[in-house]
TIRO-2110 file (N, C-alpha, C; in Angstrom, 1 decimal):
// TIRO-2110
114.2, 112.1, 64.5, N, 1, A
114.3, 111.0, 65.4, CA, 1, A
113.3, 110.0, 65.1, C, 1, A
113.8, 108.8, 65.1, N, 2, A
112.8, 107.7, 64.9, CA, 2, A
112.2, 107.2, 66.1, C, 2, A
111.1, 106.5, 66.0, N, 3, A
110.3, 106.0, 67.1, CA, 3, A
111.1, 105.0, 67.9, C, 3, A
111.9, 104.2, 67.3, N, 4, A
112.6, 103.2, 68.0, CA, 4, A
113.7, 103.8, 68.8, C, 4, A
114.3, 105.0, 68.3, N, 5, A
115.3, 105.7, 69.1, CA, 5, A
114.7, 106.2, 70.4, C, 5, A
113.5, 106.7, 70.3, N, 6, A
112.8, 107.2, 71.5, CA, 6, A
112.5, 106.1, 72.5, C, 6, A
112.1, 104.9, 72.0, N, 7, A
111.9, 103.8, 72.8, CA, 7, A
113.1, 103.4, 73.5, C, 7, A
114.2, 103.3, 72.8, N, 8, A
115.5, 102.9, 73.4, CA, 8, A
116.0, 103.9, 74.4, C, 8, A
115.8, 105.2, 74.2, N, 9, A
116.2, 106.2, 75.1, CA, 9, A
115.3, 106.1, 76.4, C, 9, A
114.0, 105.9, 76.2, N, 10, A
113.1, 105.7, 77.4, CA, 10, A
113.5, 104.5, 78.2, C, 10, A
113.8, 103.4, 77.5, N, 11, A
114.2, 102.2, 78.2, CA, 11, A
115.5, 102.4, 79.0, C, 11, A
116.5, 103.0, 78.3, N, 12, A
117.8, 103.3, 79.0, CA, 12, A
117.6, 104.2, 80.2, C, 12, A
116.8, 105.2, 80.1, N, 13, A
116.5, 106.1, 81.3, CA, 13, A
115.8, 105.4, 82.4, C, 13, A
114.9, 104.5, 82.0, N, 14, A
114.1, 103.7, 83.0, CA, 14, A
115.0, 102.8, 83.8, C, 14, A
115.9, 102.1, 83.0, N, 15, A
116.9, 101.2, 83.7, CA, 15, A
117.8, 102.0, 84.6, C, 15, A
118.3, 103.2, 84.2, N, 16, A
119.1, 104.0, 85.1, CA, 16, A
118.4, 104.4, 86.4, C, 16, A
117.1, 104.7, 86.3, N, 17, A
116.3, 105.1, 87.4, CA, 17, A
116.2, 103.9, 88.4, C, 17, A
115.9, 102.7, 87.8, N, 18, A
115.8, 101.5, 88.6, CA, 18, A
117.1, 101.2, 89.3, C, 18, A
118.2, 101.2, 88.6, N, 19, A
119.5, 100.9, 89.2, CA, 19, A
119.8, 101.9, 90.3, C, 19, A
119.6, 103.1, 90.1, N, 20, A
120.0, 104.1, 91.1, CA, 20, A
119.1, 104.0, 92.3, C, 20, A
117.8, 103.6, 92.1, N, 21, A
116.9, 103.4, 93.2, CA, 21, A
117.3, 102.2, 94.1, C, 21, A
117.8, 101.1, 93.4, N, 22, A
118.3, 100.0, 94.2, CA, 22, A
119.5, 100.3, 95.0, C, 22, A
120.4, 101.1, 94.5, N, 23, A
121.6, 101.4, 95.2, CA, 23, A
121.3, 102.3, 96.4, C, 23, A
120.3, 103.1, 96.3, N, 24, A
119.8, 103.9, 97.5, CA, 24, A
119.3, 103.0, 98.5, C, 24, A
118.5, 102.0, 98.1, N, 25, A
118.0, 101.0, 99.1, CA, 25, A
119.1, 100.3, 99.8, C, 25, A
120.1, 99.9, 99.1, N, 26, A
121.2, 99.2, 99.7, CA, 26, A
121.9, 100.1, 100.7, C, 26, A
122.1, 101.3, 100.4, N, 27, A
122.8, 102.2, 101.3, CA, 27, A
122.0, 102.4, 102.6, C, 27, A
120.6, 102.5, 102.4, N, 28, A
119.8, 102.7, 103.6, CA, 28, A
119.8, 101.4, 104.5, C, 28, A
119.8, 100.3, 103.8, N, 29, A
119.9, 99.0, 104.6, CA, 29, A
121.2, 98.9, 105.3, C, 29, A
122.3, 99.3, 104.7, N, 30, A
123.6, 99.2, 105.3, CA, 30, A
123.6, 100.2, 106.5, C, 30, A
123.1, 101.4, 106.3, N, 31, A
123.1, 102.4, 107.4, CA, 31, A
122.2, 101.9, 108.6, C, 31, A
121.1, 101.3, 108.3, N, 32, A
120.2, 100.8, 109.3, CA, 32, A
120.9, 99.6, 110.1, C, 32, A
121.6, 98.8, 109.4, N, 33, A
122.3, 97.7, 110.0, CA, 33, A
123.4, 98.2, 110.9, C, 33, A
124.2, 99.2, 110.5, N, 34, A
125.2, 99.8, 111.3, CA, 34, A
124.6, 100.4, 112.5, C, 34, A
123.5, 101.2, 112.4, N, 35, A
122.9, 101.8, 113.5, CA, 35, A
122.4, 100.8, 114.5, C, 35, A
121.8, 99.7, 114.0, N, 36, A
121.4, 98.6, 114.9, CA, 36, A
122.5, 97.9, 115.6, C, 36, A
123.6, 97.7, 115.0, N, 37, A
124.8, 97.1, 115.6, CA, 37, A
125.3, 98.1, 116.7, C, 37, A
125.3, 99.4, 116.5, N, 38, A
125.8, 100.3, 117.5, CA, 38, A
124.9, 100.3, 118.7, C, 38, A
123.6, 100.1, 118.5, N, 39, A
122.6, 100.2, 119.6, CA, 39, A
122.4, 98.8, 120.2, C, 39, A
123.1, 97.8, 119.8, N, 40, A
122.8, 96.4, 120.2, CA, 40, A
123.1, 96.2, 121.7, C, 40, A
123.9, 97.1, 122.3, N, 41, A
124.2, 96.9, 123.7, CA, 41, A
123.1, 97.3, 124.6, C, 41, A
122.0, 98.0, 124.1, N, 42, A
120.9, 98.5, 124.9, CA, 42, A
119.9, 97.4, 124.9, C, 42, A
119.6, 96.9, 126.2, N, 43, A
118.5, 95.9, 126.3, CA, 43, A
117.2, 96.5, 126.6, C, 43, A
116.2, 96.3, 125.8, N, 44, A
114.9, 96.9, 126.0, CA, 44, A
114.0, 95.9, 126.7, C, 44, A
113.1, 96.4, 127.5, N, 45, A
112.2, 95.5, 128.2, CA, 45, A
111.2, 94.9, 127.3, C, 45, A
110.7, 93.8, 127.6, N, 46, A
109.7, 93.1, 126.7, CA, 46, A
108.4, 94.0, 126.5, C, 46, A
107.9, 94.0, 125.4, N, 47, A
106.7, 94.7, 125.1, CA, 47, A
105.4, 94.1, 125.7, C, 47, A
104.5, 94.9, 126.2, N, 48, A
103.3, 94.3, 126.9, CA, 48, A
102.4, 93.7, 125.8, C, 48, A
101.7, 92.6, 126.2, N, 49, A
100.8, 91.9, 125.2, CA, 49, A
99.7, 92.8, 124.7, C, 49, A
99.3, 93.8, 125.5, N, 50, A
98.2, 94.7, 125.1, CA, 50, A
98.6, 95.5, 123.9, C, 50, A
99.9, 95.7, 123.7, N, 51, A
100.4, 96.5, 122.6, CA, 51, A
100.1, 95.9, 121.2, C, 51, A
100.1, 94.6, 121.2, N, 52, A
99.9, 93.9, 119.9, CA, 52, A
98.4, 93.6, 119.6, C, 52, A
97.6, 93.9, 120.6, N, 53, A
96.1, 93.6, 120.3, CA, 53, A
95.6, 94.5, 119.2, C, 53, A
94.8, 93.9, 118.3, N, 54, A
94.2, 94.7, 117.2, CA, 54, A
92.9, 95.2, 117.6, C, 54, A
92.6, 96.4, 117.2, N, 55, A
91.3, 97.1, 117.5, CA, 55, A
90.5, 96.9, 116.2, C, 55, A
89.3, 96.4, 116.4, N, 56, A
88.4, 96.1, 115.3, CA, 56, A
87.8, 97.4, 114.7, C, 56, A
87.6, 97.4, 113.4, N, 57, A
87.0, 98.6, 112.7, CA, 57, A
85.5, 98.7, 113.1, C, 57, A
85.0, 99.8, 112.9, N, 58, A
83.6, 100.0, 113.2, CA, 58, A
82.7, 99.3, 112.1, C, 58, A
81.7, 98.6, 112.6, N, 59, A
80.8, 97.9, 111.6, CA, 59, A
80.0, 98.9, 110.7, C, 59, A
79.8, 98.5, 109.5, N, 60, A
79.1, 99.3, 108.6, CA, 60, A
77.7, 98.6, 108.3, C, 60, A
76.7, 99.4, 108.5, N, 61, A
75.3, 98.9, 108.3, CA, 61, A
74.7, 99.6, 107.1, C, 61, A
74.0, 98.9, 106.3, N, 62, A
73.4, 99.5, 105.1, CA, 62, A
72.4, 100.6, 105.4, C, 62, A
72.5, 101.7, 104.8, N, 63, A
71.7, 102.9, 105.0, CA, 63, A
72.0, 103.7, 106.2, C, 63, A
73.1, 103.4, 106.9, N, 64, A
73.5, 104.2, 108.1, CA, 64, A
74.2, 105.5, 107.6, C, 64, A
74.1, 106.6, 108.3, N, 65, A
74.8, 107.8, 107.9, CA, 65, A
76.3, 107.6, 108.0, C, 65, A
77.0, 108.2, 107.1, N, 66, A
78.5, 108.0, 107.0, CA, 66, A
79.1, 108.7, 108.3, C, 66, A
78.5, 109.8, 108.7, N, 67, A
79.1, 110.5, 109.9, CA, 67, A
79.0, 109.6, 111.1, C, 67, A
78.0, 108.7, 111.3, N, 68, A
77.9, 107.9, 112.4, CA, 68, A
79.0, 106.8, 112.4, C, 68, A
79.3, 106.3, 111.2, N, 69, A
80.3, 105.3, 111.0, CA, 69, A
81.7, 105.9, 111.3, C, 69, A
81.9, 107.1, 110.8, N, 70, A
83.2, 107.8, 111.1, CA, 70, A
83.4, 108.1, 112.5, C, 70, A
82.3, 108.4, 113.2, N, 71, A
82.4, 108.7, 114.7, CA, 71, A
82.8, 107.4, 115.4, C, 71, A
82.2, 106.3, 115.1, N, 72, A
82.6, 105.0, 115.7, CA, 72, A
84.0, 104.6, 115.4, C, 72, A
84.4, 104.9, 114.2, N, 73, A
85.8, 104.6, 113.8, CA, 73, A
86.8, 105.4, 114.5, C, 73, A
86.4, 106.7, 114.8, N, 74, A
87.3, 107.6, 115.5, CA, 74, A
87.4, 107.1, 117.0, C, 74, A
86.2, 106.6, 117.5, N, 75, A
86.3, 106.0, 118.9, CA, 75, A
87.2, 104.8, 119.0, C, 75, A
87.2, 104.0, 118.0, N, 76, A
88.0, 102.8, 118.0, CA, 76, A
89.5, 103.2, 117.9, C, 76, A
89.8, 104.2, 117.1, N, 77, A
91.1, 104.7, 116.9, CA, 77, A
91.6, 105.4, 118.3, C, 77, A
90.7, 106.1, 118.9, N, 78, A
91.1, 106.7, 120.2, CA, 78, A
91.4, 105.6, 121.3, C, 78, A
90.6, 104.5, 121.3, N, 79, A
90.9, 103.4, 122.2, CA, 79, A
92.2, 102.7, 121.9, C, 79, A
92.6, 102.6, 120.6, N, 80, A
93.8, 102.0, 120.2, CA, 80, A
95.0, 102.9, 120.6, C, 80, A
94.8, 104.2, 120.4, N, 81, A
95.9, 105.1, 120.8, CA, 81, A
96.0, 105.3, 122.3, C, 81, A
95.0, 105.1, 123.0, N, 82, A
95.0, 105.2, 124.5, CA, 82, A
95.9, 104.1, 125.1, C, 82, A
95.9, 102.9, 124.4, N, 83, A
96.7, 101.8, 124.9, CA, 83, A
98.1, 102.2, 124.8, C, 83, A
END
């Protein structure tokens, strides 16, 4: 087998993978659109403004122990999840 044959084979297989991946994405998008159209009759209440509020990350100070930073980050995550 020549080196160019291997290159062509690898290229062909790569293109097949790309094409098959795109068709799967199209099928998923079509299924999601169909599901959305079926549920379109359901009116959901508006989301509260607090839901969209972003929680700031814990500040990092030079020389501070990593465990303290992680503890503050966990507290921020708990506050965000509590909302």
